[in-house]
C-alpha positions as CSV (number, residue, x, y, z in Angstrom):
1,M,75.2,159.0,51.9
2,K,72.8,156.2,52.8
3,D,70.6,156.3,55.9
4,M,72.3,154.0,58.4
5,K,69.0,153.1,60.0
6,E,67.7,151.9,56.7
7,M,70.9,149.9,56.1
8,Y,70.5,148.1,59.4
9,K,67.0,147.0,58.4
10,T,68.1,145.8,55.0
11,I,68.8,142.1,54.2
12,L,71.5,142.0,51.6
13,G,71.4,139.6,48.7
14,D,74.5,137.5,48.4
15,R,76.3,136.3,45.3
16,F,78.2,133.6,47.1
17,P,77.9,130.1,45.5
18,S,75.6,127.5,46.9
19,N,78.5,125.1,47.3
20,L,82.1,125.6,48.2
21,S,84.9,123.1,47.8
22,I,88.4,123.3,49.4
23,S,91.1,120.9,48.4
24,F,94.0,120.0,50.7
25,G,96.3,118.0,48.4
26,D,94.3,114.9,47.5
27,Q,91.6,115.6,50.2
28,T,88.5,117.8,49.5
29,L,86.1,119.4,51.9
30,V,82.7,120.2,50.5
31,Y,80.5,122.9,52.1
32,R,76.9,123.9,51.4
33,K,75.6,127.4,51.9
34,R,73.1,127.7,54.8
35,T,69.8,129.6,54.0
36,W,66.5,129.8,55.8
37,K,63.0,130.3,54.7
38,I,61.9,133.3,56.8
39,R,58.6,135.2,56.6
40,N,59.0,138.8,55.5
41,K,57.4,141.0,58.1
42,K,56.1,143.5,55.6
43,T,54.7,141.2,52.9
44,G,54.0,138.1,55.1
45,E,55.6,135.9,52.4
46,L,58.2,133.3,53.0
47,E,61.6,134.3,51.6
48,E,64.7,132.2,51.4
49,R,67.7,134.1,52.7
50,G,71.2,133.5,54.0
51,L,72.9,135.8,56.4
52,R,71.5,139.3,56.8
53,Y,74.9,140.9,56.2
54,G,78.5,140.6,57.4
55,E,80.2,142.6,60.1
56,N,78.8,145.8,58.6
57,P,75.6,146.3,56.8
58,D,77.2,147.0,53.5
59,Q,79.1,143.6,53.4
60,E,77.6,140.6,51.8
61,A,78.2,137.4,53.7
62,A,77.3,133.7,53.6
63,L,77.4,130.8,56.1
64,Y,78.6,127.4,54.9
65,E,78.1,124.0,56.6
66,L,80.6,121.2,56.1
67,V,78.7,118.4,54.4
68,N,81.4,116.1,53.0
69,G,85.0,115.3,53.4
70,N,87.3,114.0,56.2
71,L,90.4,116.0,56.6
72,V,93.5,114.4,58.1
73,L,96.8,116.4,58.2
74,G,99.7,114.5,59.8
75,D,98.5,113.2,63.2
76,C,95.6,115.6,63.4
77,S,92.1,114.7,62.3
78,F,89.8,117.7,62.0
79,I,86.0,117.9,62.7
80,D,84.0,115.7,60.3
81,P,80.7,116.4,58.7
82,G,77.6,115.7,60.8
83,N,79.0,117.6,63.8
84,G,77.5,120.9,62.9
85,L,76.5,123.4,65.6
86,V,75.9,127.0,64.5
87,S,76.4,126.1,60.8
88,S,73.6,123.5,61.0
89,I,70.9,125.8,62.4
90,S,67.7,125.1,60.5
91,E,64.4,126.9,60.2
92,T,63.1,124.5,63.0
93,D,66.0,125.5,65.2
94,M,65.4,129.2,64.6
95,I,62.4,129.2,66.8
96,Q,62.0,132.9,66.3
97,A,64.1,134.6,63.5
98,G,63.7,138.1,65.0
99,K,65.4,140.6,62.7
100,H,67.1,137.8,60.7
101,P,70.6,136.8,61.8
102,G,73.7,138.5,60.6
103,K,77.3,137.3,60.8
104,I,78.0,138.8,64.2
105,N,75.0,137.2,65.7
106,L,76.2,133.8,64.7
107,T,79.9,134.3,65.5
108,D,78.8,135.5,69.0
109,V,76.8,132.3,69.4
110,D,79.8,130.3,68.2
111,N,82.2,131.8,70.6
112,S,79.8,131.3,73.5
113,L,79.7,127.6,72.6
114,N,83.5,127.7,72.4
115,I,83.5,128.6,76.1
116,L,80.5,126.5,77.2
117,K,82.1,123.3,75.9
118,F,84.5,123.5,78.9
119,L,81.7,124.2,81.4
120,S,79.4,121.3,81.1
121,K,79.5,120.0,84.6
122,R,77.1,122.7,86.0
123,P,74.5,125.0,84.6
124,A,76.4,127.9,83.0
125,T,75.6,131.0,81.0
126,V,77.9,132.9,78.6
127,I,77.0,136.4,77.5
128,V,79.0,137.5,74.4
129,K,79.2,140.9,72.8
130,H,81.4,141.6,69.7
131,N,82.8,138.1,70.0
132,N,84.1,138.5,73.5
133,P,82.5,137.3,76.7
134,C,81.2,140.1,78.9
135,G,79.8,137.9,81.6
136,V,80.2,134.2,82.3
137,A,78.9,132.3,85.4
138,Y,78.0,129.0,86.9
139,G,74.8,128.6,88.9
140,D,72.6,126.1,90.6
141,S,70.1,126.7,87.8
142,P,70.0,128.4,84.4
143,E,68.2,131.4,85.9
144,E,70.9,131.8,88.6
145,A,73.7,131.4,86.1
146,F,72.2,134.1,83.9
147,T,71.6,136.5,86.7
148,K,75.2,136.2,87.9
149,A,76.5,136.6,84.4
150,L,74.3,139.6,83.8
151,R,75.3,141.3,87.0
152,A,79.0,140.8,86.1
153,D,78.6,143.4,83.4
154,R,75.1,144.6,83.0
155,V,76.2,147.4,80.7
156,A,78.0,145.4,78.0
157,A,75.3,142.7,78.1
158,F,72.8,145.2,76.5
159,G,72.1,143.8,73.1
160,G,74.3,140.8,73.6
161,C,74.0,137.1,72.8
162,V,73.2,134.8,75.7
163,S,73.8,131.1,75.6
164,F,73.0,128.3,78.0
165,N,74.2,124.8,78.5
166,R,70.9,123.7,80.0
167,A,67.2,124.0,78.9
168,I,65.6,127.3,79.5
169,D,62.6,127.2,81.9
170,R,59.9,129.7,82.6
171,A,61.9,131.4,85.4
172,T,64.9,131.9,83.1
173,A,62.7,133.1,80.3
174,E,61.1,135.7,82.6
175,A,64.6,136.9,83.7
176,L,65.7,137.1,80.0
177,S,62.6,139.0,79.0
178,R,63.4,141.9,81.3
179,Q,66.6,142.6,79.4
180,Y,67.3,143.8,75.8
181,I,69.1,140.9,74.2
182,E,69.7,140.2,70.5
183,V,70.1,136.4,70.6
184,V,69.3,133.6,73.1
185,C,70.6,130.1,72.4
186,A,70.0,126.9,74.4
187,P,69.7,123.1,73.9
188,D,66.0,123.1,74.7
189,Y,63.1,125.3,75.8
190,E,60.7,124.0,78.5
191,E,57.0,124.5,78.1
192,G,55.9,128.1,78.3
193,S,59.4,129.6,78.0
194,V,59.2,130.4,74.3
195,A,55.8,132.2,74.7
196,I,57.5,134.5,77.3
197,L,60.6,135.1,75.2
198,S,58.7,135.7,71.9
199,Q,57.0,138.8,73.4
200,R,60.2,140.5,72.3
201,K,59.5,140.3,68.5
202,N,63.0,141.1,67.4
203,L,64.7,138.5,69.7
204,R,66.4,135.7,67.8
205,I,65.5,132.5,69.7
206,I,67.8,129.6,68.6
207,Q,67.9,126.0,69.6
208,I,71.1,123.9,69.2
209,K,70.3,120.5,70.6
210,K,74.0,119.4,70.4
211,I,74.8,121.8,73.2
212,D,74.1,118.8,75.4
213,Q,77.1,117.1,73.7
214,L,79.4,120.1,73.7
215,S,82.0,118.4,76.0
216,A,82.7,116.0,73.1
217,Y,84.1,118.9,71.1
218,W,86.7,119.7,73.7
219,D,89.6,118.1,71.7
220,M,88.1,118.4,68.2
221,R,90.2,120.6,66.0
222,F,88.9,122.6,63.0
223,V,90.7,124.4,60.2
224,D,91.1,128.1,61.0
225,F,91.5,130.4,58.0
226,K,92.8,134.0,58.1
227,S,92.5,136.0,54.9
228,L,95.1,138.7,54.2
229,I,94.4,142.0,52.4
230,D,96.3,140.8,49.3
231,G,94.0,137.8,48.9
232,G,96.4,135.3,50.5
233,I,95.4,133.1,53.4
234,I,97.0,131.7,56.6
235,V,95.7,128.3,57.6
236,Q,96.2,127.0,61.1
237,Q,94.9,124.3,63.4
238,S,92.4,125.4,66.1
239,P,93.8,125.3,69.6
240,V,93.0,122.6,72.1
241,N,92.7,123.4,75.8
242,K,94.8,120.8,77.6
243,I,93.7,121.9,81.1
244,R,91.0,119.6,82.4
245,T,91.7,119.0,86.1
246,R,94.0,120.5,88.7
247,E,96.5,117.7,88.0
248,D,97.2,119.3,84.6
249,L,98.4,122.5,86.4
250,K,102.0,122.9,87.7
251,P,102.9,125.0,90.8
252,A,104.9,127.9,89.7
253,E,108.7,127.6,89.9
254,S,111.6,129.2,88.1
255,V,115.4,129.1,88.1
256,Y,117.4,132.4,88.0
257,N,121.1,132.7,88.4
258,G,121.3,129.2,89.7
259,K,118.6,129.8,92.4
260,L,115.3,128.0,92.4
261,Y,112.2,130.1,93.1
262,K,109.0,128.2,94.1
263,I,105.6,129.4,95.0
264,D,105.1,129.0,98.8
265,R,101.4,128.3,98.9
266,L,99.3,125.9,96.7
267,P,95.7,126.8,95.8
268,D,92.9,125.6,98.0
269,D,89.9,123.8,96.6
270,R,87.9,127.0,95.8
271,E,90.9,128.6,94.1
272,Y,91.5,125.5,92.0
273,E,87.8,125.5,90.9
274,D,88.1,129.2,89.9
275,I,91.4,128.6,88.1
276,L,89.8,125.9,85.9
277,F,86.8,128.0,85.4
278,G,88.8,131.1,84.5
279,W,91.1,129.3,82.1
280,S,88.0,127.9,80.3
281,V,86.6,131.4,79.9
282,E,90.0,132.7,78.7
283,Q,89.8,130.4,75.7
284,G,87.1,132.8,74.3
285,V,88.8,136.1,75.0
286,T,90.7,138.2,72.4
287,S,94.4,138.5,73.3
288,N,96.3,140.1,75.0
289,S,94.0,139.5,77.8
290,V,93.8,139.3,81.6
291,I,90.6,138.4,83.4
292,Y,89.5,138.0,87.0
293,V,87.0,135.4,88.3
294,K,85.6,134.6,91.7
295,N,83.3,131.8,92.8
296,G,82.5,130.7,89.3
297,V,81.7,134.2,88.0
298,T,83.7,136.7,86.0
299,T,84.6,139.8,88.0
300,G,86.6,141.7,85.3
301,I,87.5,141.0,81.7
302,G,90.3,142.8,79.9
303,T,90.5,142.1,76.2
304,G,92.7,142.7,73.1
305,E,95.4,145.0,74.5
306,Q,99.0,145.4,73.4
307,D,100.7,145.2,76.8
308,R,100.0,142.8,79.7
309,V,100.2,145.3,82.6
310,G,97.9,147.6,80.7
311,V,95.2,145.0,80.1
312,A,95.5,143.9,83.8
313,E,94.8,147.5,84.8
314,I,92.0,147.8,82.2
315,A,90.3,144.7,83.6
316,V,90.5,146.3,87.1
317,R,89.0,149.6,85.9
318,K,86.2,147.6,84.1
319,A,85.5,145.7,87.3
320,Y,85.2,148.9,89.3
321,T,82.9,150.5,86.6
322,K,80.6,147.4,86.4
323,Y,80.5,147.1,90.2
324,A,79.5,150.8,90.5
325,D,76.8,150.3,88.0
326,I,75.3,147.2,89.7
327,V,75.4,148.9,93.1
328,C,73.7,152.0,91.7
329,Y,71.1,149.8,89.9
330,D,70.4,147.9,93.1
331,R,70.0,151.1,95.1
332,F,68.3,153.5,92.7
333,G,67.1,151.3,89.8
334,I,69.1,153.4,87.3
335,P,72.5,153.0,85.6
336,Y,75.5,154.6,87.3
337,K,76.1,156.8,84.2
338,E,72.5,158.1,84.4
339,L,73.0,158.9,88.1
340,E,76.3,160.7,87.2
341,L,74.5,162.8,84.5
342,S,71.6,163.7,86.9
343,V,74.1,164.8,89.5
344,N,76.0,167.0,87.0
345,R,72.7,168.6,85.9
346,G,71.7,169.3,89.5
347,E,68.8,166.9,89.4
348,R,70.1,164.6,92.1
349,K,72.2,165.0,95.2
350,A,76.0,164.5,94.8
351,A,75.9,162.6,98.0
352,E,74.1,159.7,96.3
353,K,77.0,159.3,93.8
354,D,79.6,159.9,96.5
355,E,78.2,157.1,98.6
356,I,78.3,154.6,95.8
357,D,81.9,155.7,94.9
358,R,83.0,155.2,98.5
359,Q,81.5,151.7,98.5
360,V,83.1,150.7,95.2
361,E,86.5,151.9,96.5
362,A,86.1,150.1,99.8
363,D,85.0,146.9,98.1
364,R,87.7,147.4,95.4
365,G,85.2,146.6,92.7
366,G,84.4,143.2,94.1
367,L,87.9,142.0,93.1
368,P,89.3,140.8,96.5
369,G,89.4,137.0,96.5
370,S,89.4,136.7,92.7
371,V,91.7,134.5,90.6
372,M,93.8,136.4,88.0
373,V,94.0,134.7,84.6
374,S,96.4,135.6,81.9
375,D,96.5,134.0,78.4
376,A,100.3,134.4,78.2
377,F,103.1,134.8,80.7
378,F,103.8,138.0,82.6
379,P,107.1,139.4,81.1
380,F,107.5,141.5,84.3
381,R,106.1,141.4,87.8
382,D,104.2,144.7,87.2
383,G,101.2,142.9,85.8
384,V,101.1,140.5,88.8
385,D,101.4,143.5,91.2
386,V,98.3,145.0,89.6
387,G,96.2,142.0,90.7
388,I,97.9,141.6,94.1
389,E,97.1,145.3,94.9
390,Q,93.4,144.5,94.3
391,G,93.3,141.5,96.7
392,I,93.5,138.6,94.3
393,T,94.4,135.3,96.0
394,A,95.6,133.2,93.0
395,I,97.1,133.6,89.5
396,V,97.1,131.2,86.6
397,H,99.2,131.8,83.4
398,P,101.2,129.7,81.0
399,G,104.6,130.4,82.6
400,G,107.8,130.5,80.5
401,S,109.0,134.1,81.1
402,L,112.7,134.7,81.8
403,R,111.5,136.8,84.8
404,D,108.9,134.3,86.2
405,W,111.0,134.4,89.3
406,E,110.0,138.0,89.9
407,S,106.3,137.2,89.7
408,I,106.8,134.2,92.1
409,Q,108.6,136.5,94.5
410,A,105.8,139.0,94.3
411,C,103.3,136.4,95.2
412,N,105.3,135.0,98.1
413,E,105.9,138.5,99.5
414,A,102.2,139.4,99.3
415,D,100.3,139.6,102.6
416,P,98.4,137.4,102.6
417,Q,100.4,135.2,100.2
418,V,99.1,134.7,96.7
419,T,99.4,131.3,95.0
420,M,100.4,130.8,91.4
421,V,100.2,127.9,88.9
422,Y,101.3,127.3,85.3
423,T,99.2,125.8,82.5
424,G,102.2,125.1,80.2
425,Q,100.3,126.3,77.2
426,R,99.4,129.7,75.8
427,A,95.8,130.8,74.9
428,F,96.2,133.6,72.4
429,R,93.2,134.3,70.2
430,H,93.3,137.0,67.5
């Protein structure tokens, strides 16, 4: 059995071809493998390498950039060459290579951009771990956005990828340098910020200048490939988020047994802003998913579950857990789990943990006032009831369930009343 520590340090060679062509009938897309000349830390020599490895350290992998071809299928035109983001990262853009990028590092960056492309109007930060956001936030500055996103889930952010839609300044770099992060990505780095970040030698510091133009990618489709275990493939168009403004949303209503059920209360301005923010974040979350957001910050993210009420409950439990951790960290400067272990060992007083637990329960994990976001309709009202019990004030989901009337009734019966709107489109991501 190989030593796993050594495997993680190894850069695999790859036997993938330098060029790749894909034919769609009489149309051909041409791709070029992306490699970088990176200095070997042991020998000091420049070595040309592609990806470090794939999802696991025993999988060879390669990154390809679209360099030629213009694919049009029916009435859909896909992304053309010259619009590269992650696939176009050069040695210059890789300001510090760190431990040399692997597949997960770059797919995490890619999904962070998939969310940031909807959040261009204000400074925003997306922290991604294992291709799911663990903290997303708006702020008045990059530093504030990062701090809010980090505090949303300080535990999962450990070793994550952090992307910004604004240039990183010295204050933001200082905040980043106090955390263990694998990758940081931004459109630019102000004077002095790289020197601060590069004190962490293994940190991958990446610049993607076109982040400034991400909003232009909102409606651009790409070809999405899914390989099957028998070597076959499924090809689909990438989704397009149709929700840009509050006018694209529809107040919830449903007809059941000839009776019209309508939501009694429309969202206020704050709720509309969080609905739009939350639906944008939802585009980057693995389905089935339910998330909670409040004041432009994620408060709970439930990902990849099989049932909707279950993922709503998981998102609540995660919100409570993360809230307990940040309260503990603010109060004692240690993680909640470390406090719990110390109490169990008799090294700290149980009253310290009890006090935090009481605050978390009283504050309901910071969820009251949140907007509940679901990537598909609620088949029963039980999922909606989970959020209402935690004090959410608004719900957004696609609509279309035969039992939407029950969810509307649950919102109207709530005290105070909860509002609900439909997007008219599903946001599954597998």
